[in-house]
N, C-alpha and C positions, 0 to 999 in steps of 0.2 A: 679191680676197677680199671677201666681203660685210662691211659695217661691223660687224655683230654678231659675226662671227668674228674680225675684227681686234681687237675689244675683249677677246677671250679671251687675248690676249698680255699685256695689262696686269697681270693678277694675278701673273705671274711676277716682276715688279719688287717687288711687295709681299712675296711669299713669300721672295724672296732677301734682302730687307731684314730680315725676321723671322729668317731663318736665320743671317745674318752679323752683324747689328747689335743684336740683342736678347740678353738674358741669361737668359731663363727656360729651365728644364730644361738640357740640354747641347746642344752643336752638333749632334751626330749625331741626337738625337731631333728637334730642330727641322728638320734636313734631311730626315729620313724623312717627317715630316708635310708639309713643303713639297712634296716630290716626289710624295707620295700625292695631294695636291690637283691637281698638274699632270697626273697620269695621268687623274684624273677629268675635268678640263677637256678634255683631249685627246679622250676618248671621248664627251663631251657635244658637243664641237665637230665631231667627225668620227666619227659612229656606225659607219661602215663599217670603222673600225680594228678593231672587235670581230670582224669576219668575215674580214679579210685576214690574211695572214702566218701561216696555221695550219700549213702544211706545212713541214717542215724540209728544207732543201736542203743537201747536204753541201758543195757548192761555196761557198755563202754562209757556212757555218760555218768552213771553211778560210780563206776571205778575211778573215773577222772576226778569227780568232785570229792569223793571220800579220800582218795590218795593225796589230793591237794591239801586237804585239812591235816591229814596225818603227817605229811612232809613238813608242813608249817610247824606243827608241834615238835617234831624231831629237831628242826632248826632252833626253835625257841629254847628247848631244854639244852641243846648243845651250846647255845649262846649263854645261857645262865651258868653252865658248868665251866665254860672256857672264857668267860667274860674278860678277865684281865688280859688275855691274849688277842681277843678279837674286837674289843670295844672301839678301838681307834678306827679299824677298818669299817665297822658298821657306821660310825659317825660320818666317815667320808661318803659312804653310799647314801645315807639319809640327808646329807647336805644337798643332794640333787633334788630333793622334794621341794626346795625353795625356788626352783627355776620355772615352775609352772603351777597354775591352780590345781588343787587336788582332783577336781572333776576331770580335767584334761589328762592328768597323769593316769587316773583310773581307766579312761578310754584308751590311752596310749598303750597301757599294759596289756589290754585285751588283744590289740593288734600285734604288738611285739611278741607276746607269748605265742600267738598263732604262727607268726612268721618264723620265729626261731625253731619251733617244732617242725614245721614244714621243711625247713632247710636242714636242721641238724639230724633229726630222726628220719623224716620222710625222704630226704635225699642223701645226705652224707652217710648216716648209719646204714641205710638200706643198701647203698652201693658198696660199702665196706663189707657188709655181711655177704653180699653176692660174691665178692672177690676172695675174702678170707673164709670165715665161717661165722656162725651166729655170735658166739662169745667173743672171739677175737675182733669181730667187727664192732661189737658193742664197746669193748674196752678201748679200741683205737679211736672210735668216734667220740667217746667221753673224754679221752685225753686231749684230743684236738679241741673239743668244745671248751675245756678248761684252759688250754694254752692260749686260745684267742683272747682270753681275759687278762693276759699279761699286760696289755696296755692300760689297765686300770691301776697298775702299780699297787695292787691291793691283794696280798697273799691270802687273807681269809676269804675274800670274794672268789679267788681262783679255786680254793679248796671247796667252797660251797658249790661252785659251778661244776667241779668234778663229781661231787656227791650227787647233785641233782641230775647231772648228765647220766650217771650210772643208774639212778632210780628210773628216770624217764626212758632211758635206753633199754633197761630190763623190761619195763612195761611194754615198750614197743616191740621188743624181741618176742615177748610172750604172746601179746594180743594181735600183733601186726595191724594195729589200729592207731591212726593219728588222733582219732576223736578223744580217746582216753588221755593221751599225753598232752594234747592241747588244753583240754579242760583242767587237768591237773596243774599245768603250768600257769594257766590263768588264775585259778583259785589261789595257788601258792603266792604268786606275785601280788595279787590284790590284798591278801592278808598281810604279807610282809611289808608292803609299801604304803597301803592306804588304810586298811581297817584295824590291824593289830601290829603296828610297828614294834620292833624289838626294843627300841630305846625310847 
């Protein structure tokens, strides 16, 4: 990855700090602003993102929806098994549900899921795969994706970000499609936050 493109990963740390550690506006507004900037950075860093992924492929849509459900159930059973260790972290995350109406949160999650995948898989992982190789790029991108969540001060959330980053990264590596990972992310977050919360 050219060094100037590598530098485009650094703003994610600042944006996640603003989203999770500052108090202006509310969390969901901060997150929408942060992800909007990540989308802009992704398109500036990789202009061909604007031209790619235009056509809808039904197989990618189905893969995204089914994998989103499967990843939710994986998380659910992991939560049940490790509940004594992760319940406090989950409660901290779910406290954010009180900062906005559920309908607004549901709409926000569609946008943020789209934006995160455009940035993390469509830009960061793609560039790392070009510079390193497929698997090393996937592992590095997933590690960075998890490390950005350090500002949450929530170790279970960082571990979940790592696992989800690996799953969505592997899907992107295999399919080269943002459609599947975006839909998977959307389905997963909607289930976790809105329709079937863990707690």
